[in-house]
N, C-alpha and C positions, 0 to 999 in steps of 0.2 A: 438553416436547418432550424425547424418548427422547436420551440422552447428553450433555444441557446440562447443566452444575451450575447450582443453587441459588442456590450464593453468589454474592455481587455479584464482579465480575472487580476484579483487584489496578492500580489506577488510577495511571498514572506522571501526579506534579502536578508539571509542570515549565512555566518559560517558553522557548516555543519557538514557530518561524514555519513552517509544512511545506509542501507541493505534494503538492494530490494530484492525482494521474493517473488520468482514470475512462474506461473504453472502456463505452459504453452501447450494444454490440450487442445483448445482452438488457437490456429496459427492469425488467422488474420487478424483477431478480434486482440490477441496479446501484441501484436503489432502494434494495430493502433492505441492501447494503452500504454505501452512503452513507449511510442512516440511522444506521446502528450507528456508522459511520466518526464521521458528526459528534457525535453523543451522546458517546463518548468524548474527543474532541477536547473540547466542552464541560467537562468533567466533570474533566479534564486541567488545563484554565486555558491551551492552547495556542492558537495559533489557525493559519489556514489560507488559500492562493489554490488554485483547481481550477481545471485546464483540462480535457478534454472529447478522446478521439482514437475514432476509428471501432471498432476492436478491440485483440485482445489483443498483436497483432502490431507496433503503432502504439505502445504506451506504453514498452517498451525504448526507441523512437527518441525518444519523447518527453524522457524522463531526460536523454536524450543530449543533445538540444538545448539543455536546461537547463542542463547542464553544461559545455557549447561556449563557451553565452550567460554563463556567468563567476555564474550565478543559485546555483549550488550547486556545491558542497560549502559548508559556513559558513565554513570558512579561508580563501575565495575574497577577493580585497578588494570586489570588489562586490555580497557574495554576497547573497540574501534570503531563503534557505530554511535551516532547520538540518536537515532530510530532508526525504523523499520516502515516499508512501504511495501502493500503486497498487493500485486495482480494476478489477477485469474477470470476464469466466467464459468459459470454451471449453467446450461440452456434446461428445461425443462424438458424433460421424454415422457412415454409411453408407461413410466414403472415410478414406482416410489422413491426410487434410489436418487431421485432430483432434491426431495425434501430431507432425506440422510443427508446427502454430500453438502447442503446449506446450511443446514442448521448445525451438523456438528463442525463442519469448517470453521464457522463465524462463533460458536459459540467456544470453541477450544483455542481459537486466534487470540478471541478477546478474555478467556481466562488465560492462558501466557503473558498476552499485553499488560492484564490489571497488574496479575501477580509478581511481577517484576518489572513494575511501570517501565516498558518501553512505548515512548510514541510511535503511534503506529497511525499509518494511514492507509486505510482499509477499501483497496479498487476490485475485490474479488465483486462481479457482474452476477447476479441472480435474476434470470431473463427468463420466459417464455421460448425465443425464437433469437436464430442467430440475428437476422436483422435489427431486432432490438438493442442487441449485444452493440453492435455496429454501432448504432445510432450515440449509444452511452459513450462509448469507446472512441470515437472521432471528434475530431473537432481539436487535435492538438492539445494545447493547455487549456481548453475549456471541456474538453473530454474526461471521463473520470481517471484519469493517470495524471492528469494534472491538479485535478481536486483531492485525490488521494498524496499526493507532492505539499499541498499546500497546506493538509491535515495536518500531515507528521510536521512538517517545519513548525507550525504555530504552538505544536505542542511539546517540541521542541524549547522554543522561545519560552513557553509557561514555564516546564521543567526549572529551566535556568533562571528565571523571574522567583522562582518558589524558596530553590537552592539560595540566591540573594538573600531572600527576608530572615534565611533561616542564617545566617552567619553574623 
């Protein structure tokens, strides 16, 4: 596949339990993103639980519900998750709906993550065509699902390193 590195990705090995929030609006894309994410989680030794939401706009709401429930971030007393990985896809259509969904999903996702200090790996693809989405989603650990896991786990490690400095 053009543009994809043949070198294996740099896996972050870490003991962590993460929340995957997955939109299955585009099933084939969702399957490919999840395949890459799960392969990278297995390679890293991290564990996960997954929830499914209808579309990209529901992803930040699901993360907000997890934060409000005290399940995340890790420093909460009843926390279950060290970080979150979001998987989804928005494909441009003929109306401005694409821009509204892309902008709001990503804005509110980062707002929740930053406000609650949640290590987050974001694989909400924003593309013009399904072919572009599949090109980014496929590739197993080299696809965007694997990238999102590595981003999340790197931020979990960084958060733990910063906590160690404070002690």
